[in-house]
C-alpha positions in Angstrom: 0.1 0.2 0.0 1.0 3.4 -0.9 2.1 6.0 1.8 -0.9 7.2 3.8 -2.3 10.3 2.8 -4.3 12.7 5.6 -7.3 14.1 3.7 -9.9 16.8 5.2 -13.5 15.5 6.4 -14.9 16.8 3.1 -12.9 14.5 1.3 -13.5 11.9 3.5 -17.6 12.1 2.6 -17.0 12.7 -1.3 -15.0 9.5 -0.9 -17.9 7.7 0.8 -20.2 9.3 -1.8 -17.7 7.7 -4.7 -17.7 4.1 -3.3 -20.0 0.9 -2.4 -19.7 -2.0 -0.7 -18.3 -1.0 2.5 -17.0 -3.2 5.1 -16.5 -1.1 8.5 -13.6 -2.5 10.9 -13.7 -1.8 14.7 -11.1 -2.5 17.2 -10.0 -5.5 19.2 -12.3 -5.4 22.9 -14.9 -3.2 21.6 -16.1 -0.2 23.4 -18.8 2.1 22.7 -17.0 4.8 20.6 -16.1 1.9 18.2 -18.8 0.1 17.6 -21.1 3.4 18.1 -18.7 4.6 14.9 -19.1 1.5 13.4 -23.0 0.6 13.4 -23.7 4.3 13.4 -21.8 5.2 10.3 -22.9 1.6 8.7 -26.8 2.8 9.2 -25.9 5.8 8.1 -24.5 4.3 4.5 -27.1 2.0 4.1 -29.9 4.7 4.6 -28.0 6.7 1.8 -28.8 3.5 -0.4 -25.2 2.0 -0.3 -24.4 -1.4 0.9 -22.8 -1.6 4.1 -21.6 -4.4 7.1 -19.7 -4.5 10.3 -16.7 -6.5 11.1 -14.9 -6.8 14.5 -12.5 -9.7 15.6 -14.4 -9.8 19.1 -18.0 -10.0 19.6 -20.7 -7.3 20.2 -21.1 -6.8 24.2 -24.6 -7.5 25.2 -24.6 -4.0 26.8 -24.5 -3.0 22.9 -27.0 -5.3 21.2 -29.4 -2.4 20.8 -27.1 -1.3 17.9 -27.6 -4.3 15.9 -31.4 -2.4 14.9 -29.5 0.3 13.1 -28.0 -1.7 10.4 -29.7 -4.0 7.9 -28.2 -7.9 7.3 -26.7 -7.4 3.5 -24.9 -9.8 1.6 -22.3 -8.6 -0.9 -18.2 -8.9 -1.3 -16.7 -6.0 0.5 -14.9 -3.1 -2.1 -14.3 -0.4 0.5 -12.8 -1.0 3.9 -13.3 1.7 6.5 -11.9 1.4 9.9 -13.4 3.4 12.8 -11.4 4.3 16.1 -8.4 2.2 15.3 -5.1 3.6 16.5 -2.9 0.8 15.0 -3.7 -1.8 12.4 -2.4 -4.5 15.1 -5.9 -3.8 17.2 -8.2 -5.0 14.0 -6.8 -8.4 16.0 -7.8 -11.5 13.8 -8.9 -9.3 11.0 -5.8 -8.0 10.6 -4.2 -10.7 8.2 -6.8 -10.3 5.9 -7.7 -6.4 5.6 -4.7 -4.8 7.5 -3.3 -3.9 3.9 -6.6 -3.5 2.7 -7.9 -0.1 4.6 -8.9 2.5 2.6 -10.1 4.8 5.0 -9.0 5.1 8.8 -11.5 7.5 11.1 -9.7 8.0 14.4 -8.9 10.6 17.4 -6.3 8.9 19.1 -2.6 11.0 19.1 -0.8 7.8 18.7 -2.2 7.0 15.5 0.0 5.1 13.5 -1.2 5.5 9.7 -2.0 2.0 8.0 -5.1 3.0 5.6 -4.6 4.7 2.2 -6.1 7.7 3.5 -6.4 8.7 6.6 -8.6 11.6 8.8 -7.5 12.0 12.3 -9.0 14.6 14.5 -7.5 14.2 18.2 -9.1 17.1 19.6 -12.1 14.9 19.2 -13.2 13.3 22.3 -14.7 10.3 20.5 -14.3 8.8 17.3 -18.2 9.3 17.1 -17.9 13.2 17.5 -16.0 12.6 14.0 -18.2 10.3 12.8 -21.4 12.6 13.4 -19.9 15.2 11.4 -18.9 12.9 8.5 -22.7 11.5 8.2 -24.1 15.3 8.2 -22.1 15.9 5.3 -23.5 12.7 3.6 -26.6 14.5 4.1 -29.9 14.5 6.8 -31.3 11.7 5.3 -28.5 9.7 6.9 -29.0 10.4 10.3 -32.5 8.7 12.3 -32.9 7.9 16.0 -31.3 4.7 16.3 -28.1 6.2 14.2 -28.0 8.8 16.4 -28.0 6.5 19.2 -25.3 4.7 18.6 -23.1 8.2 17.7 -24.3 9.4 20.8 -23.1 6.1 22.4 -19.8 6.6 21.4 -19.8 10.2 22.8 -20.9 9.3 25.8 -18.8 6.3 26.9 -15.6 7.9 25.6 -16.4 10.9 28.1 -17.1 8.7 31.1 -20.9 10.5 30.7 -19.2 13.7 30.3 -17.0 13.4 33.5 -13.5 12.9 31.8 -11.1 15.6 31.0 -11.7 14.8 27.4 -15.0 16.1 27.8 -15.0 19.4 25.5 -18.3 22.0 24.8 -18.3 20.3 21.6 -19.1 17.0 23.3 -22.1 18.5 24.8 -23.3 20.4 21.8 -23.2 17.3 19.4 -24.8 15.0 22.4 -27.5 17.1 22.6 -28.0 17.6 18.9 -27.7 13.5 18.7 -30.2 13.7 21.4 -32.9 15.7 19.8 -33.6 12.5 17.4 -35.7 11.3 20.0 -34.2 8.2 21.5 -34.5 7.9 25.3 -31.0 8.8 26.5 -31.8 8.5 30.4 -32.8 4.7 30.1 -29.4 4.5 27.5 -27.4 6.2 30.0 -28.7 3.7 32.6 -27.5 0.8 30.8 -24.2 2.3 30.1 -23.0 3.3 33.2 -25.2 2.4 36.1 -26.7 -1.0 35.4 -24.4 -3.8 36.9 -24.4 -7.6 37.5 -23.7 -9.6 40.7 -20.5 -10.6 39.1 -19.4 -7.0 38.2 -20.0 -5.9 41.9 -17.7 -8.8 43.4 -15.0 -8.1 41.1 -15.3 -4.1 42.5 -15.1 -5.6 45.6 -12.1 -7.6 44.8 -10.3 -4.5 43.2 -10.9 -2.2 46.4 -9.9 -5.1 48.7 -6.7 -6.0 47.0 -5.6 -2.3 45.4 -2.0 -1.2 46.2 -0.9 2.3 46.8 2.7 3.6 45.8 4.4 7.1 45.1 3.0 8.9 48.7 -0.4 7.3 47.8 -0.8 9.6 44.4 -0.2 6.0 42.6 -2.9 3.2 43.1 -2.5 -0.4 41.1 -4.2 -4.0 41.2 -3.3 -6.7 38.9 -6.4 -9.2 37.7 -4.9 -12.9 37.1 -6.3 -14.8 34.2 -7.7 -17.0 36.8 -10.0 -13.9 38.0 -10.5 -12.7 34.6 -12.1 -16.3 33.6 -14.4 -16.3 36.4 -16.6 -13.1 35.1 -17.9 -12.3 31.6 -15.9 -9.8 29.5 -18.4 -7.6 30.1 -18.1 -7.6 33.7 -14.4 -6.3 33.1 -15.2 -3.6 31.0 -14.6 0.1 32.9 -12.6 -1.8 35.5 -9.9 0.6 34.7 -11.2 3.6 35.9 -12.0 2.4 39.2 -8.2 3.2 41.3 -8.4 7.0 39.6 -11.7 7.2 41.6 -9.9 7.1 45.1 -9.7 10.5 46.5 -5.9 11.7 46.0 -5.1 9.4 43.7 -3.3 10.8 40.7 -2.7 7.7 38.5 -4.6 4.5 38.5 -3.3 1.2 36.8 -5.0 -1.7 36.5 -3.1 -4.9 35.0 -5.0 -7.9 33.1 -3.2 -11.3 32.3 -2.9 -12.1 29.1 -1.0 -14.9 27.0 1.8 -12.5 26.0 2.5 -10.9 29.6 0.1 -8.0 31.2 -2.4 -5.6 29.6 -1.9 -2.4 31.7 -4.4 0.1 31.4 -3.7 4.0 32.9 -6.1 6.5 34.1 -4.9 9.7 35.5 -6.4 13.1 36.4 -3.2 15.1 35.9 -0.5 13.0 34.4 0.5 12.7 30.6 -0.2 8.8 30.6 0.3 8.6 26.9 3.8 9.3 27.4 4.2 6.8 29.7 2.6 4.1 27.6 4.5 4.7 24.8 7.4 4.1 26.6 6.5 0.7 26.6 5.1 0.4 23.2 1.5 1.3 23.6 -0.8 4.5 23.1 -3.9 6.2 23.5 -4.9 9.8 25.2 -3.5 12.0 27.5 -5.6 10.9 30.2 -6.1 7.3 29.1 -3.5 4.7 27.7 -2.6 1.1 27.3 0.6 -0.9 26.9 1.5 -4.4 27.2 4.3 -5.3 29.2 5.8 -8.9 28.0 6.4 -10.6 31.0 4.7 -13.3 33.1 5.9 -12.1 36.4 3.2 -9.8 37.8 5.7 -8.4 40.5 7.8 -7.5 37.7 5.0 -5.9 35.4 4.3 -4.0 38.3 7.5 -2.7 39.2 8.2 -1.9 35.5 5.3 0.4 35.0 5.1 2.0 39.0 8.8 3.3 38.5 7.9 4.9 35.0 4.4 6.3 37.1 6.3 7.4 39.9 8.7 9.2 38.1 6.0 11.2 36.3 3.9 11.9 39.5 7.1 13.2 41.1 7.5 15.7 38.0 3.8 16.7 38.2 4.7 17.5 42.4 7.5 19.3 41.6 5.3 21.8 39.4 2.6 22.4 41.8 
């Protein structure tokens, strides 16, 4: 594939108008933003009279099952491949081998985006990729938006801003969410499903986190490791959002959650004021300034914790010096 070309959102809209038979790819362990983008854009393209379908290497969470109502099942040979909210081709998971070199357009909001598509539109000022897709869909025409499509796009904005509580939330986030709410879906009921509804297993997992959390850097850092045994005892859905828990503790500047994987420990960092993207970049990862992740390739959990704690402690120390 040729070197990636950065394009404007208008050019992206023209690209979609010119092509057909779309396959829209979301990233592994799909969250509300990547699936909101995928199903919202897919539904919009279908309403425009195009053929479009969604693919992900991992299954859709039951919490997001309503998004399937936004699209009709269509059978066709994909011709133009789009990725949404995918910062690196490796995040396509099992689909990378088949589609990694075939992505014609990548739409993303990660500052750490590593170009892999032929055409790229990245706006790292957007709190969620769904903010970008909403603007793109409007360029395609008002006919592309309806209640369920708006519900999908709202989901991405709401979840990536933590129900508008995270530091990445902007006035634009609120305004776009408000515009999407005007399409008539029950936002209160949706927010309950997205943010408040919990299973008994999830409550048990949260109890484990708070009972076993470790503090460091003068209690400015908090870390918890979840073994494969613990993770296998609950559904994947019950693990989603667990990375935000340590940061909720008063006085904690950086919360760290380690999850045991086959190749080591997946590390998720959440912060109130430290640039965790830089920390994760040191380990080959990436993400956002206040929310990022990486993988530490060691089977030894104590070694993994030591490595990430050292870097976080340095960042916290630098932060405190500036205050």
